DSSP file (Angstrom, degrees, kcal/mol; ACC not computed):
  #  RESIDUE AA STRUCTURE BP1 BP2  ACC     N-H-->O    O-->H-N    N-H-->O    O-->H-N    TCO  KAPPA ALPHA  PHI   PSI    X-CA   Y-CA   Z-CA
    1    1 A M              0   0    0      0, 0.0     2,-0.1     0, 0.0     0, 0.0   0.000 360.0 360.0 360.0 130.6  -10.8   18.0  -12.9
    2    2 A P        -     0   0    0      0, 0.0     2,-0.2     0, 0.0     0, 0.0  -0.371 360.0-117.0 -68.1 144.7  -10.3   14.8  -11.0
    3    3 A R        -     0   0    0      1,-0.1     2,-0.1    -2,-0.1     3,-0.0  -0.505  32.6-101.5 -80.3 151.1   -6.8   14.0   -9.8
    4    4 A A        -     0   0    0     -2,-0.2     2,-0.4     1,-0.1    -1,-0.1  -0.384  36.6-109.8 -69.3 147.3   -5.1   10.9  -11.1
    5    5 A V        -     0   0    0     -2,-0.1     2,-0.4    19,-0.1    -1,-0.1  -0.659  34.0-156.7 -78.5 130.9   -4.9    7.9   -8.8
    6    6 A T        -     0   0    0     -2,-0.4    19,-1.9    -3,-0.0     2,-0.4  -0.926   5.0-147.0-112.5 133.6   -1.4    7.3   -7.5
    7    7 A T  E     -A   24   0A   0     -2,-0.4     2,-0.4    17,-0.2    17,-0.2  -0.838  16.4-159.7 -97.8 136.8   -0.2    3.9   -6.3
    8    8 A V  E     -A   23   0A   0     15,-2.8    15,-2.5    -2,-0.4     2,-0.5  -0.956  11.9-163.5-122.4 133.8    2.4    4.0   -3.4
    9    9 A L  E     -A   22   0A   0     -2,-0.4     2,-0.3    13,-0.2    13,-0.2  -0.976  17.7-162.8-113.9 118.6    4.8    1.3   -2.4
   10   10 A A  E     -A   21   0A   0     11,-3.1    11,-1.8    -2,-0.5     2,-0.4  -0.803   3.7-154.4-107.1 144.5    6.2    1.9    1.1
   11   11 A F  E     -A   20   0A   0     -2,-0.3     2,-0.5     9,-0.2     9,-0.2  -0.930   9.6-168.5-117.0 139.4    9.3    0.4    2.7
   12   12 A D  E     -A   19   0A   0      7,-2.4     7,-2.7    -2,-0.4     2,-0.4  -0.878  20.7-154.9-124.2  95.8   10.0   -0.2    6.3
   13   13 A F  E     +A   18   0A   0     -2,-0.5     2,-0.3     5,-0.2     5,-0.2  -0.576  21.2 166.6 -80.3 127.3   13.7   -1.1    6.5
   14   14 A G        -     0   0    0      3,-1.3    -2,-0.0    -2,-0.4     0, 0.0  -0.811  47.9-108.7-129.3 172.2   14.8   -3.2    9.5
   15   15 A L  S    S+     0   0    0     -2,-0.3    27,-0.2     1,-0.1     3,-0.1   0.784 117.9  25.1 -73.8 -26.9   17.9   -5.2   10.4
   16   16 A K  S    S+     0   0    0      1,-0.3    22,-3.0    21,-0.1     2,-0.3   0.736 130.4  15.0-106.4 -30.8   16.1   -8.6   10.1
   17   17 A R  E     - B   0  37A   0     20,-0.3    -3,-1.3    -5,-0.1     2,-0.6  -0.968  57.4-136.9-144.4 155.7   13.3   -7.8    7.6
   18   18 A V  E     -AB  13  36A   0     18,-3.1    18,-2.6    -2,-0.3     2,-0.3  -0.976  26.9-149.0-112.9 116.7   12.1   -5.2    5.1
   19   19 A G  E     -A   12   0A   0     -7,-2.7    -7,-2.4    -2,-0.6     2,-0.4  -0.648  12.3-163.6 -86.2 143.1    8.4   -4.6    5.4
   20   20 A L  E     +AB  11  33A   0     13,-0.6    13,-2.9    -2,-0.3     2,-0.3  -0.960  10.1 178.1-126.2 144.1    6.4   -3.6    2.4
   21   21 A A  E     -AB  10  32A   0    -11,-1.8   -11,-3.1    -2,-0.4     2,-0.4  -0.991  12.1-154.7-141.5 148.5    3.0   -2.0    2.0
   22   22 A C  E     +AB   9  31A   0      9,-2.6     9,-2.6    -2,-0.3     2,-0.3  -0.981  24.0 154.1-125.6 134.3    1.1   -0.9   -1.1
   23   23 A G  E     -AB   8  30A   0    -15,-2.5   -15,-2.8    -2,-0.4     2,-0.3  -0.848  24.3-140.9-145.2-178.9   -1.6    1.7   -1.1
   24   24 A D  E  >> -AB   7  29A   0      5,-1.5     4,-1.0    -2,-0.3     5,-0.7  -0.976  23.1-124.2-148.4 162.2   -3.3    4.2   -3.4
   25   25 A T  T  45S+     0   0    0    -19,-1.9   -18,-0.1    -2,-0.3   -20,-0.1   0.611 103.5  65.6 -83.3 -12.4   -4.7    7.7   -3.3
   26   26 A L  T  45S+     0   0    0    -20,-0.3    -1,-0.2     1,-0.1   -19,-0.1   0.962 118.4  20.5 -72.8 -52.3   -8.2    6.7   -4.4
   27   27 A T  T  45S-     0   0    0      2,-0.2    -2,-0.2     0, 0.0    -1,-0.1   0.607  94.7-138.5 -91.1 -13.1   -9.1    4.6   -1.3
   28   28 A R  T  <5 +     0   0    0     -4,-1.0     2,-0.3     1,-0.2    -3,-0.2   0.890  65.5 112.9  53.3  42.3   -6.5    6.3    0.9
   29   29 A S  E   < -B   24   0A   0     -5,-0.7    -5,-1.5     2,-0.0     2,-0.3  -0.912  50.8-154.2-136.5 164.6   -5.7    2.9    2.4
   30   30 A A  E     -B   23   0A   0     -2,-0.3    -7,-0.3    -7,-0.2   -21,-0.1  -0.955   1.4-156.1-138.0 156.8   -2.7    0.6    2.3
   31   31 A A  E     -B   22   0A   0     -9,-2.6    -9,-2.6    -2,-0.3     2,-0.1  -0.992  26.1-110.9-133.8 141.8   -2.2   -3.2    2.7
   32   32 A P  E     -B   21   0A   0      0, 0.0   -11,-0.3     0, 0.0     2,-0.2  -0.380  28.0-158.9 -69.7 150.0    0.8   -5.1    3.8
   33   33 A R  E     -B   20   0A   0    -13,-2.9   -13,-0.6     1,-0.1    18,-0.0  -0.683  43.9 -59.3-115.1 175.3    2.8   -7.2    1.4
   34   34 A A  E     -     0   0A   0     -2,-0.2     2,-0.2   -15,-0.1    -1,-0.1  -0.270  56.3-119.9 -58.5 136.3    5.1  -10.1    2.2
   35   35 A A  E     -     0   0A   0    -16,-0.1     2,-0.5    -3,-0.1   -16,-0.2  -0.497  23.0-138.0 -74.3 148.9    8.1   -9.1    4.4
   36   36 A I  E     -B   18   0A   0    -18,-2.6   -18,-3.1    -2,-0.2     2,-0.1  -0.931  17.3-120.7-112.9 130.7   11.5   -9.6    2.8
   37   37 A L  E     -B   17   0A   0     -2,-0.5     7,-1.0   -20,-0.2     2,-0.4  -0.374  20.7-155.5 -70.3 145.8   14.3  -11.1    4.9
   38   38 A A  E     -C   43   0B   0    -22,-3.0     2,-0.1     5,-0.2    -1,-0.0  -0.984  11.6-168.0-121.3 133.9   17.5   -9.1    5.4
   39   39 A G  E >   -C   42   0B   0      3,-2.3     3,-1.5    -2,-0.4   -22,-0.0  -0.259  46.5 -74.4-105.4-165.8   20.8  -10.8    6.2
   40   40 A K  T 3  S+     0   0    0      1,-0.3   -24,-0.0    -2,-0.1    -2,-0.0   0.800 132.2  52.2 -62.5 -29.3   24.2   -9.6    7.4
   41   41 A S  T 3  S-     0   0    0      1,-0.3    -1,-0.3     0, 0.0    -3,-0.0   0.417 120.9-103.2 -89.8   2.4   24.9   -8.3    3.9
   42   42 A G  E <   -C   39   0B   0     -3,-1.5    -3,-2.3   -27,-0.2    -1,-0.3  -0.657  63.9 -11.7 112.3-167.9   21.6   -6.3    3.8
   43   43 A P  E     -C   38   0B   0      0, 0.0     2,-1.4     0, 0.0    -5,-0.2  -0.202  68.4-103.8 -68.6 159.2   18.3   -6.7    2.1
   44   44 A D     >  -     0   0    0     -7,-1.0     4,-1.9     1,-0.2     3,-0.4  -0.701  39.2-173.2 -81.7  91.4   17.5   -9.2   -0.5
   45   45 A W  H  > S+     0   0    0     -2,-1.4     4,-2.6     1,-0.2    -1,-0.2   0.818  79.7  57.0 -62.6 -32.9   17.5   -6.8   -3.4
   46   46 A E  H  > S+     0   0    0      2,-0.2     4,-2.3     1,-0.2    -1,-0.2   0.904 107.0  49.1 -65.6 -39.3   16.3   -9.4   -5.9
   47   47 A A  H  > S+     0   0    0     -3,-0.4     4,-2.0     2,-0.2    -2,-0.2   0.888 111.1  50.0 -65.9 -38.7   13.2  -10.0   -3.8
   48   48 A I  H  X S+     0   0    0     -4,-1.9     4,-2.3     2,-0.2    -2,-0.2   0.922 110.2  50.4 -64.4 -43.4   12.5   -6.2   -3.5
   49   49 A E  H  X S+     0   0    0     -4,-2.6     4,-2.7     1,-0.2    -2,-0.2   0.904 108.4  52.5 -61.4 -41.0   12.8   -6.0   -7.3
   50   50 A R  H  X S+     0   0    0     -4,-2.3     4,-2.6     1,-0.2    -1,-0.2   0.900 109.3  49.8 -61.1 -40.6   10.4   -8.8   -7.8
   51   51 A E  H  X S+     0   0    0     -4,-2.0     4,-2.2     2,-0.2    -2,-0.2   0.911 111.5  48.1 -64.9 -42.1    7.8   -7.1   -5.5
   52   52 A V  H  X S+     0   0    0     -4,-2.3     4,-2.2     2,-0.2    -2,-0.2   0.931 114.1  46.5 -64.1 -44.6    8.2   -3.8   -7.4
   53   53 A R  H  X S+     0   0    0     -4,-2.7     4,-2.8     1,-0.2    -2,-0.2   0.884 110.5  53.0 -65.3 -37.8    7.8   -5.6  -10.8
   54   54 A A  H  X S+     0   0    0     -4,-2.6     4,-1.8     2,-0.2    -1,-0.2   0.893 109.0  50.0 -64.0 -38.8    4.8   -7.5   -9.4
   55   55 A L  H  X S+     0   0    0     -4,-2.2     4,-0.7     2,-0.2    -2,-0.2   0.929 112.0  47.2 -64.0 -44.8    3.2   -4.3   -8.4
   56   56 A I  H >< S+     0   0    0     -4,-2.2     3,-0.9     1,-0.2     7,-0.4   0.923 112.9  48.8 -62.5 -44.6    3.8   -2.8  -11.8
   57   57 A A  H 3< S+     0   0    0     -4,-2.8    -1,-0.2     1,-0.2    -2,-0.2   0.805 110.1  51.9 -66.9 -29.0    2.5   -5.9  -13.6
   58   58 A S  H 3< S+     0   0    0     -4,-1.8    -1,-0.2    -5,-0.2    -2,-0.2   0.558  96.4  76.1 -85.7  -7.4   -0.7   -5.9  -11.4
   59   59 A E    <X  -     0   0    0     -3,-0.9     4,-2.5    -4,-0.7     3,-0.4  -0.859  60.1-169.4-107.4 100.3   -1.5   -2.3  -12.1
   60   60 A P  H  > S+     0   0    0      0, 0.0     4,-1.7     0, 0.0    -1,-0.2   0.870  88.8  54.7 -56.7 -36.9   -3.1   -1.9  -15.6
   61   61 A A  H  > S+     0   0    0      1,-0.2     4,-0.7     2,-0.2     7,-0.2   0.887 110.9  45.3 -65.5 -36.8   -2.8    1.9  -15.4
   62   62 A L  H >4 S+     0   0    0     -3,-0.4     3,-0.8     1,-0.2     7,-0.5   0.917 111.4  51.2 -71.7 -42.8    0.9    1.6  -14.6
   63   63 A A  H 3< S+     0   0    0     -4,-2.5    -1,-0.2    -7,-0.4    -2,-0.2   0.801 110.1  51.2 -64.2 -28.3    1.6   -0.9  -17.3
   64   64 A A  H 3< S+     0   0    0     -4,-1.7     2,-0.6    -5,-0.2    -1,-0.2   0.654 106.9  56.1 -84.7 -15.8   -0.1    1.3  -19.9
   65   65 A H    XX  -     0   0    0     -3,-0.8     4,-2.2    -4,-0.7     3,-1.7  -0.883  57.6-171.6-126.0 101.2    1.8    4.5  -19.1
   66   66 A D  H 3> S+     0   0    0     -2,-0.6     4,-2.5     1,-0.3    -1,-0.1   0.789  85.3  68.0 -60.6 -28.0    5.5    4.4  -19.3
   67   67 A T  H 34 S+     0   0    0      1,-0.2    -1,-0.3     2,-0.2    -5,-0.1   0.760 111.4  34.2 -65.5 -21.7    5.8    7.9  -17.8
   68   68 A V  H <> S+     0   0    0     -3,-1.7     4,-0.9    -6,-0.2    -2,-0.2   0.812 118.1  51.2 -95.8 -39.6    4.5    6.3  -14.6
   69   69 A T  H >X S+     0   0    0     -4,-2.2     4,-1.9    -7,-0.5     3,-0.6   0.897 100.2  63.1 -66.9 -42.2    6.1    2.9  -14.8
   70   70 A V  H 3X S+     0   0    0     -4,-2.5     4,-2.9     1,-0.2     5,-0.2   0.881  98.4  54.0 -56.4 -44.0    9.6    4.2  -15.4
   71   71 A P  H 3> S+     0   0    0      0, 0.0     4,-2.4     0, 0.0    -1,-0.2   0.883 107.4  52.2 -60.4 -35.4   10.0    6.0  -12.1
   72   72 A Y  H <X S+     0   0    0     -4,-0.9     4,-2.1    -3,-0.6    -2,-0.2   0.954 114.3  41.1 -62.1 -49.7    9.1    2.8  -10.2
   73   73 A V  H  X S+     0   0    0     -4,-1.9     4,-2.2     1,-0.2     5,-0.2   0.909 114.6  52.2 -66.7 -42.2   11.7    0.7  -12.0
   74   74 A T  H  X S+     0   0    0     -4,-2.9     4,-2.2    -5,-0.2    -1,-0.2   0.909 109.7  49.8 -59.8 -42.9   14.3    3.5  -11.8
   75   75 A Y  H  X S+     0   0    0     -4,-2.4     4,-2.6    -5,-0.2    -1,-0.2   0.902 108.3  53.1 -63.3 -41.6   13.7    3.8   -8.1
   76   76 A A  H  X S+     0   0    0     -4,-2.1     4,-2.0     1,-0.2    -1,-0.2   0.920 111.5  45.4 -61.1 -44.2   14.1    0.0   -7.6
   77   77 A Y  H  X S+     0   0    0     -4,-2.2     4,-2.4     2,-0.2    -1,-0.2   0.878 111.0  53.3 -67.7 -36.8   17.5    0.1   -9.4
   78   78 A R  H  X S+     0   0    0     -4,-2.2     4,-2.0     2,-0.2    -2,-0.2   0.909 108.4  50.6 -64.1 -41.4   18.6    3.1   -7.5
   79   79 A L  H  X S+     0   0    0     -4,-2.6     4,-0.9     1,-0.2    -2,-0.2   0.918 110.4  50.0 -58.9 -44.3   17.8    1.3   -4.2
   80   80 A K  H >< S+     0   0    0     -4,-2.0     3,-0.5     1,-0.2    -2,-0.2   0.907 110.7  48.7 -63.6 -42.8   19.8   -1.7   -5.4
   81   81 A R  H 3< S+     0   0    0     -4,-2.4    -1,-0.2     1,-0.2    -2,-0.2   0.863 112.8  46.8 -67.0 -35.9   22.8    0.4   -6.3
   82   82 A T  H 3<        0   0    0     -4,-2.0    -1,-0.2     1,-0.2    -2,-0.2   0.583 360.0 360.0 -84.2  -8.7   22.9    2.3   -3.0
   83   83 A G    <<        0   0    0     -4,-0.9    -1,-0.2    -3,-0.5    -2,-0.1   0.470 360.0 360.0 -75.6 360.0   22.5   -0.9   -0.9
């Protein structure tokens, strides 16, 4: 039975910028996304949330299956709370 394709959003947290990359298990490749600036008070959580939502909206498989979409959104909110 073929395995499901998984989409991955990776974060590289830095003092000045947060790097983002998006990849998948089908092609086993990743591509950079726009870096998000981080200030003295930390990362721009709203910009990170927009990137996560944009990823969800651009993935038809994710949008169609709440069991996959919910962990992405939950993770984004968890990141925001712990920041």
